[in-house]
C-alpha positions, 0 to 999 in steps of 0.5 A: 424244554427239549420237547419245545426245541424239537418242535421248533426245529421240526417246524423250521425244517418243514418251513424250509422244505416248503420254501425250498421249492417252486409252489404252483397253483395248477395241478397241470403245472406239477409235471413241469417241476420234474423238468426243473429238478436238475436245475435246482441249486443252480444260480445265474447272474445277469448284469445290467451295466446301464442301470448299475444292477446285478440280478441273481436268478435261482431255479426253484430254490431261494437265491443264495445270500438273498434277503428273502427266504423265498426269493427266486430273482433278486436285484443287487447293486452292481458295485456293492454285491452285498447290497440287496435292492429288491425282490423281483419274484418269489418261488412261492408264487410260481407259474410254469408253461412249457412247449416243444423246446422251451419252458417259461418260469415265472416268479410273481409277488415281488417287491412293489414298484415305487413309481412304475406300473401302478406300484404293483408287485414285481414279476420275473419271467424266465424263458428257458430255451433248448440248448443241447450243448449246455446244461445251463448257459449264460443268462441275459436280461431281454427287457425290463418292461416297466412302461405300462400301467400293469402287467410289467415284468423283468424278462430273462432268457437262458439256454439249457439242455434239460428242456430239450427232452420235450423237443420234437425238432431235435434230431433223432438218434434212434433207428426206424423200423425199415432200418431194423428190418434191412439190418436183420435181413442182411444179418440172416442172409450173411449167416446163411451164406457163411455157415452154409459154405463152411458146412459144405466145405469142411463137412461135405468136402464140396469145392468151387461153386458147389460150396454155395448152399442150395446152389441148384436152387439159386441157379434155377431161381431166375427161371422159377421166378419167370415161370411164376410171373408168367403164371400169375400175370399173363391172362391170355391163353396161348394160341393153339398151333394150326394143323399141318398142311402140305406144301400144295394144300393152299393151291388145292383150295383146302383150308382149315374149315374144309379139312375139319368138314371132311371127317363128317361127310357120309361115305358112299 
């Protein structure tokens, strides 16, 4: 007898565990279940005053006080909250799609329509949009799309910060590589200046401008930079200065070519 009770409790616990989470059919959808994990156990209510309905929406857990053990969205009477009307969708038949700042959670296999949509099973489509200011905002009923022969759905929308981790449009709080390089360079320069001045002042007894580390190098830094630029960037050779001529050499008809030729004339 005790063995039968233990087995029954184990089967009940196993069944409850299976029915307490979203069931997806595609392995690629399993990765999205981790995004919904923080919302498990949360329930949002939406009121449709025009039709006197209240909808209870749960996220990958059965609706509290719901009639079905696997109901993800249920419809209740607005004036009698304990009166269950229909199961809109079940967590045991779940589809999940995700984008950069949204997630679509769909519950299928709800109670069949009575006079609409070819009496197919109801379906709830929940758009979870990125809302960085709210963990789980207020839910709204966008549309009860039941004017078709098939593919009808109750469409809900709710904002939540849990899907913002997938967003590429959210402002980044991180620092770029350029900012890190600039901060590092400024920190090194500041440490070099402060420690160098302290060493020269208190250890070497330097005063005034001589406290600056490597002061003679920095004084000549501009000239050294100019010489290096001149060496690397200027390709033309400097013109050689012409030989010295007397004041009257041009009147005597002596030019530079004649002056060089005199050295090779034979001596008599």
